[in-house]
C-alpha positions as CSV (number, residue, x, y, z in Angstrom):
1,X,12.6,-210.3,40.5
2,X,11.9,-211.8,43.9
3,X,13.3,-208.7,45.5
4,X,10.9,-206.5,43.5
5,X,8.0,-208.7,44.5
6,X,8.9,-208.4,48.1
7,X,9.1,-204.7,47.9
8,X,5.7,-204.4,46.4
9,X,4.3,-206.8,49.0
10,X,5.9,-204.7,51.8
11,X,4.5,-201.5,50.3
12,X,1.0,-203.0,50.1
13,X,1.2,-204.1,53.8
14,X,2.4,-200.7,54.9
15,X,-0.4,-198.9,53.0
16,X,-2.9,-201.3,54.5
17,X,-1.6,-200.7,58.0
18,X,-1.7,-197.0,57.6
19,X,-5.2,-196.9,56.3
20,X,-6.4,-199.3,59.0
21,X,-4.8,-197.1,61.7
22,X,-6.5,-194.0,60.3
23,X,-9.9,-195.7,60.3
24,X,-9.3,-197.0,63.8
25,X,-8.2,-193.5,65.0
26,X,-11.3,-191.7,63.8
27,X,-13.6,-194.5,65.0
28,X,-12.4,-194.1,68.5
29,X,-12.4,-190.2,68.5
30,X,-15.2,-187.9,69.5
31,X,-15.7,-186.5,66.0
32,X,-18.3,-184.0,67.1
33,X,-16.1,-182.5,69.7
34,X,-13.2,-182.3,67.3
35,X,-15.5,-180.7,64.6
36,X,-16.8,-178.1,67.0
37,X,-13.2,-177.0,67.9
38,X,-12.2,-176.8,64.2
39,X,-15.4,-174.8,63.4
40,X,-14.7,-172.4,66.2
41,X,-11.0,-172.0,65.2
42,X,-12.0,-171.4,61.5
43,X,-14.5,-168.7,62.8
44,X,-11.7,-167.2,64.8
45,X,-9.4,-167.0,61.8
46,X,-12.2,-165.3,59.8
47,X,-12.6,-162.8,62.6
48,X,-8.8,-162.1,62.6
49,X,-8.9,-161.4,58.8
50,X,-11.9,-159.1,59.3
51,X,-10.0,-157.2,62.0
52,X,-7.0,-156.9,59.7
53,X,-9.2,-155.6,56.9
54,X,-10.7,-153.1,59.3
55,X,-7.3,-151.8,60.1
56,X,-7.4,-152.8,63.8
57,X,-4.5,-155.3,63.5
58,X,-1.7,-156.4,61.2
59,X,-1.5,-159.5,59.0
60,X,0.5,-161.2,61.7
61,X,-2.7,-161.9,63.7
62,X,-4.2,-163.8,60.8
63,X,-1.1,-165.8,60.0
64,X,-0.3,-166.7,63.6
65,X,-3.9,-167.6,64.5
66,X,-4.1,-169.9,61.5
67,X,-0.7,-171.5,62.1
68,X,-1.4,-172.1,65.8
69,X,-4.8,-173.5,65.1
70,X,-3.2,-176.0,62.7
71,X,-0.4,-176.7,65.2
72,X,-2.9,-177.1,68.0
73,X,-5.1,-179.5,66.0
74,X,-2.1,-181.7,65.2
75,X,-0.9,-181.7,68.8
76,X,-4.4,-182.6,69.9
77,X,-4.5,-185.6,67.7
78,X,-1.2,-186.8,68.9
79,X,-1.9,-186.3,72.6
80,X,-5.3,-188.1,72.3
81,X,-3.5,-191.3,71.3
82,X,-1.4,-191.4,74.5
83,X,-2.9,-193.1,77.5
84,X,-3.5,-190.5,80.2
85,X,-2.5,-193.0,82.8
86,X,1.0,-193.1,81.3
87,X,1.2,-189.3,81.1
88,X,0.4,-188.7,84.7
89,X,3.2,-191.0,85.8
90,X,5.6,-188.5,84.4
91,X,4.3,-185.8,86.7
92,X,7.7,-185.0,88.3
93,X,9.1,-184.1,84.8
94,X,6.1,-182.1,83.8
95,X,6.0,-180.2,87.1
96,X,9.8,-179.5,86.8
97,X,9.5,-178.1,83.3
98,X,6.4,-176.1,84.0
99,X,7.7,-174.5,87.2
100,X,11.1,-173.8,85.6
101,X,9.3,-171.9,82.8
102,X,7.4,-169.8,85.3
103,X,10.5,-169.1,87.3
104,X,12.3,-168.1,84.1
105,X,10.1,-165.0,84.1
106,X,12.4,-163.7,86.8
107,X,15.5,-163.8,84.6
108,X,16.3,-160.3,83.4
109,X,15.7,-159.7,79.7
110,X,13.7,-162.9,79.2
111,X,10.3,-161.8,80.5
112,X,8.2,-159.9,78.0
113,X,5.1,-157.6,78.2
114,X,3.1,-157.3,75.0
115,X,1.5,-154.0,74.1
116,X,-1.7,-153.5,75.9
117,X,-0.8,-155.8,78.8
118,X,0.1,-154.9,82.4
119,X,2.0,-158.1,83.2
120,X,5.5,-159.4,82.4
121,X,4.0,-162.9,82.0
122,X,5.4,-163.9,78.6
123,X,8.8,-165.3,77.6
124,X,10.1,-164.0,74.3
125,X,12.7,-166.0,72.4
126,X,13.8,-165.4,68.8
127,X,10.8,-163.2,68.0
128,X,8.2,-165.6,69.4
129,X,6.5,-165.3,72.8
130,X,4.5,-167.7,75.0
131,X,2.9,-167.7,78.4
132,X,4.4,-170.3,80.9
133,X,1.1,-170.0,82.9
134,X,-0.7,-171.7,80.0
135,X,1.6,-174.7,80.2
136,X,1.2,-174.9,84.0
137,X,-2.6,-175.1,83.6
138,X,-2.4,-178.4,81.8
139,X,0.3,-179.8,84.2
140,X,-1.9,-178.7,87.2
141,X,-4.9,-180.6,85.8
142,X,-2.9,-183.8,85.3
143,X,-1.2,-183.6,88.7
144,X,-4.2,-182.5,90.7
145,X,-6.4,-185.2,89.0
146,X,-3.8,-187.8,89.9
147,X,-3.6,-186.5,93.5
148,X,-7.4,-186.5,93.9
149,X,-7.8,-190.0,92.4
150,X,-5.3,-191.3,95.0
151,X,-7.1,-189.7,98.0
152,X,-10.7,-189.6,96.8
153,X,-11.9,-192.1,99.4
154,X,-10.6,-189.8,102.2
155,X,-11.0,-186.4,100.6
156,X,-13.3,-185.2,103.4
157,X,-10.6,-185.9,106.1
158,X,-9.4,-182.4,107.2
159,X,-5.7,-183.3,106.8
160,X,-6.3,-184.5,103.2
161,X,-8.3,-181.4,102.5
162,X,-5.4,-179.2,103.7
163,X,-2.9,-181.0,101.6
164,X,-5.1,-180.6,98.5
165,X,-5.4,-176.9,99.3
166,X,-1.6,-176.6,99.4
167,X,-1.4,-178.4,96.1
168,X,-3.9,-175.9,94.6
169,X,-2.2,-172.9,96.3
170,X,1.3,-173.5,95.0
171,X,0.6,-172.9,91.2
172,X,-1.9,-170.1,92.0
173,X,0.6,-168.2,94.1
174,X,3.4,-168.8,91.5
175,X,1.3,-167.2,88.8
176,X,0.1,-164.4,91.1
177,X,3.8,-163.6,91.8
178,X,4.2,-162.8,88.0
179,X,1.3,-160.3,88.3
180,X,-1.0,-162.3,86.1
181,X,-4.0,-162.3,88.4
182,X,-6.4,-163.3,85.7
183,X,-4.6,-166.6,85.1
184,X,-4.3,-167.1,88.9
185,X,-8.2,-167.0,89.0
186,X,-8.3,-169.7,86.4
187,X,-6.2,-172.0,88.6
188,X,-8.6,-171.3,91.5
189,X,-11.5,-172.2,89.3
190,X,-9.9,-175.5,88.2
191,X,-9.2,-176.3,91.9
192,X,-12.8,-175.6,93.0
193,X,-14.4,-177.5,90.2
194,X,-12.2,-180.6,90.5
195,X,-12.6,-180.6,94.3
196,X,-16.3,-180.5,93.9
197,X,-16.3,-183.3,91.3
198,X,-14.1,-185.5,93.5
199,X,-16.9,-185.5,96.2
200,X,-15.9,-182.8,98.6
201,X,-18.5,-182.5,101.4
202,X,-20.6,-179.4,101.7
203,X,-19.2,-178.9,105.2
204,X,-15.7,-178.4,103.8
205,X,-17.0,-176.4,100.9
206,X,-18.6,-174.1,103.4
207,X,-15.4,-173.8,105.3
208,X,-13.6,-173.0,102.1
209,X,-16.0,-170.3,101.1
210,X,-15.8,-168.8,104.6
211,X,-12.0,-168.9,104.3
212,X,-12.2,-167.1,100.9
213,X,-14.5,-164.5,102.4
214,X,-12.1,-163.9,105.3
215,X,-9.1,-163.7,102.9
216,X,-10.8,-161.3,100.4
217,X,-10.1,-158.1,102.4
218,X,-6.4,-159.0,102.7
219,X,-6.2,-159.9,99.0
220,X,-7.9,-156.5,98.2
221,X,-5.2,-154.7,100.1
222,X,-2.3,-156.3,98.2
223,X,-3.9,-155.8,94.8
224,X,-2.2,-153.1,92.6
225,X,-4.0,-149.8,92.4
226,X,-4.7,-150.3,88.7
227,X,-6.6,-153.5,89.4
228,X,-8.6,-151.8,92.2
229,X,-9.6,-149.1,89.8
230,X,-10.7,-151.7,87.3
231,X,-13.1,-153.2,89.8
232,X,-14.4,-149.7,90.7
233,X,-15.2,-148.8,87.1
234,X,-16.3,-152.2,85.9
235,X,-20.0,-151.6,86.5
236,X,-20.0,-148.0,85.3
237,X,-17.2,-147.4,82.7
238,X,-18.5,-143.9,82.1
239,X,-16.9,-142.9,85.5
240,X,-13.5,-143.0,83.8
241,X,-14.1,-143.2,80.0
242,X,-10.7,-141.9,79.1
243,X,-8.8,-144.1,81.6
244,X,-9.5,-147.5,83.2
245,X,-13.1,-147.6,81.8
246,X,-12.1,-146.7,78.2
247,X,-11.9,-150.3,76.9
248,X,-15.1,-151.4,78.5
249,X,-16.9,-148.3,77.4
250,X,-15.8,-148.7,73.8
251,X,-16.7,-152.4,74.0
252,X,-20.2,-151.6,75.1
253,X,-20.7,-149.1,72.3
254,X,-19.3,-151.6,69.7
255,X,-21.4,-154.5,71.1
256,X,-24.6,-152.5,71.0
257,X,-24.0,-151.1,67.5
258,X,-24.4,-154.5,66.0
259,X,-28.0,-154.8,67.1
260,X,-29.7,-158.1,65.9
261,X,-27.7,-159.1,62.8
262,X,-24.6,-157.0,63.0
263,X,-23.0,-154.4,60.7
264,X,-21.1,-157.1,58.7
265,X,-17.6,-158.6,59.0
266,X,-16.2,-156.3,56.2
267,X,-18.3,-153.2,56.9
268,X,-16.7,-149.8,56.8
269,X,-16.3,-147.4,59.8
270,X,-16.4,-150.1,62.5
271,X,-15.7,-149.1,66.1
272,X,-12.1,-149.7,67.2
273,X,-12.0,-151.3,70.6
274,X,-8.6,-151.8,72.3
275,X,-7.5,-155.5,72.1
276,X,-10.6,-156.3,70.0
277,X,-8.7,-159.3,68.6
278,X,-7.9,-160.6,72.1
279,X,-9.7,-159.9,75.4
280,X,-12.5,-158.0,73.7
281,X,-13.1,-160.3,70.7
282,X,-16.7,-160.8,71.9
283,X,-17.5,-157.1,71.4
284,X,-16.2,-157.4,67.8
285,X,-18.5,-160.4,67.2
286,X,-21.4,-158.4,68.5
287,X,-20.5,-155.4,66.4
288,X,-20.1,-157.3,63.1
289,X,-22.5,-160.2,63.5
290,X,-24.9,-158.8,66.1
291,X,-26.9,-160.6,68.8
292,X,-27.4,-163.6,66.6
293,X,-23.6,-164.0,66.1
294,X,-23.0,-163.7,69.8
295,X,-25.6,-166.4,70.6
296,X,-24.2,-168.7,68.0
297,X,-20.7,-168.2,69.5
298,X,-22.0,-168.9,73.0
299,X,-24.0,-171.9,71.7
300,X,-20.9,-173.5,70.2
301,X,-18.9,-173.1,73.4
302,X,-21.7,-174.4,75.5
303,X,-22.0,-177.5,73.3
304,X,-18.3,-178.1,73.6
305,X,-18.5,-177.8,77.4
306,X,-21.5,-180.2,77.5
307,X,-19.6,-182.7,75.4
308,X,-16.7,-182.6,77.8
309,X,-19.0,-183.2,80.8
310,X,-20.6,-186.2,79.0
311,X,-17.1,-187.6,78.5
312,X,-16.4,-187.1,82.2
313,X,-19.6,-188.8,83.1
314,X,-18.8,-191.9,81.0
315,X,-15.2,-192.1,82.2
316,X,-14.2,-195.5,83.5
317,X,-12.1,-194.2,86.3
318,X,-11.8,-191.2,88.6
319,X,-8.6,-190.0,87.0
320,X,-10.2,-189.6,83.5
321,X,-13.3,-188.0,85.0
322,X,-11.3,-185.5,87.0
323,X,-9.1,-184.6,84.0
324,X,-12.3,-183.8,82.0
325,X,-13.6,-181.7,84.8
326,X,-10.4,-179.7,84.9
327,X,-10.6,-179.0,81.2
328,X,-14.3,-178.1,81.6
329,X,-13.4,-175.6,84.4
330,X,-10.9,-173.8,82.1
331,X,-13.3,-173.4,79.2
332,X,-16.3,-172.5,81.4
333,X,-14.5,-170.0,83.6
334,X,-12.7,-168.2,80.8
335,X,-15.9,-168.0,78.7
336,X,-17.9,-166.6,81.5
337,X,-15.3,-164.1,82.6
338,X,-14.3,-163.0,79.1
339,X,-17.9,-162.3,78.1
340,X,-18.6,-160.8,81.5
341,X,-15.7,-158.3,80.9
342,X,-17.4,-157.1,77.7
343,X,-20.8,-156.9,79.4
344,X,-19.2,-154.9,82.2
345,X,-20.1,-157.5,84.8
346,X,-16.5,-158.2,85.7
347,X,-13.4,-156.0,85.5
348,X,-10.8,-156.4,82.7
349,X,-8.3,-159.0,84.0
350,X,-6.8,-160.3,80.8
351,X,-8.9,-163.5,80.2
352,X,-9.1,-164.8,76.7
353,X,-12.2,-166.4,75.0
354,X,-11.2,-170.0,74.4
355,X,-10.4,-170.9,70.8
356,X,-11.6,-167.5,69.6
357,X,-9.3,-164.8,71.1
358,X,-6.0,-164.2,69.4
359,X,-3.0,-165.8,71.1
360,X,-0.7,-168.6,70.0
361,X,-0.1,-170.1,73.4
362,X,-3.6,-170.0,74.6
363,X,-5.0,-171.5,71.4
364,X,-2.5,-174.3,71.3
365,X,-3.1,-175.1,75.0
366,X,-6.8,-175.0,74.4
367,X,-6.4,-177.6,71.8
368,X,-4.1,-179.7,74.0
369,X,-6.7,-179.6,76.7
370,X,-9.2,-181.0,74.3
371,X,-6.6,-183.6,73.4
372,X,-6.7,-184.6,77.1
373,X,-10.5,-185.1,76.9
374,X,-10.3,-187.0,73.7
375,X,-7.7,-189.3,75.3
376,X,-10.3,-190.1,78.0
377,X,-13.0,-190.6,75.4
378,X,-10.8,-193.1,73.5
379,X,-10.0,-195.0,76.7
380,X,-13.8,-195.1,77.5
381,X,-14.4,-196.5,74.0
382,X,-11.9,-199.4,74.4
383,X,-13.1,-200.1,77.9
384,X,-16.7,-200.4,76.6
385,X,-15.6,-202.9,74.0
386,X,-13.6,-205.1,76.3
387,X,-16.4,-205.0,78.9
């Protein structure tokens, strides 16, 4: 009888602890930020189902997007509970794993190029594929934030500036070597935003911009011909409607056909745009939900970015602030470039729309990046209490 009473008492204690932990977890979490991510993901899954119903994709895009959204959400919740100061101390392991994954793309038979892509930037194992560059993005944010937080007081020393440039150049060049120039530009955006947030002087910013201007002609020379053609037809896709300009031309037609309120998610005879579930998802939103749907999408992403910046502003240390700025850079840059591709402002360079475009790796990594921000938010909460 005593043993039975002990068991019930132990069971009650465990239940109480679990309930208390859950309450504590949600009390210290940025619930609005989490809710925005869930709403955008649910919207993305609805779009995938609409695309499947329209005959522009198979059922796999619906299943995988839903599964990866759930997986990403769980991973976010776990990551947000781990102190980011503890995570950055493991930077040698993270760098080793991320770089090894990128270098694995050089192993014959391991690299994979999905249909519609120009780059062998995926690793395919047992029927599943993922992009090593996505993993490297998060590792770069952690390591670069850690580096900047250590040298922030002397960031405007030229020697320190050069070392930081080397730090930023290594992952960028690694990804460029795989042919994934779009992802390489994301690394460059992360580098610029984090350097600016760390307090880089306008003098060195000017030097950097001049350096980029000088390097631009040389970069143009080494670009593959197909990328040069994409730049040339970006502003006028009708110059090559059946070639390099085909996707953007179809995207413009689809986007404009939606007018104010759209043709409907399950309308008949929708325009088929290549990669409408991936890079050109924004054109599908415009076609089915119109200008209003596009504005709501942009609004949700902007609110998410503003929330990230607020968390950065309230960070109790430079490391947390810089981590948030790195995540902001990813979401901001990819949003601007992806929508710019559809609007024919930028060439097609394979940049996804965060949380909305189809892609398992990019979706999970997007969620993990939010987990990094939520970790900073939780740290801010506890610091505020103890202060």
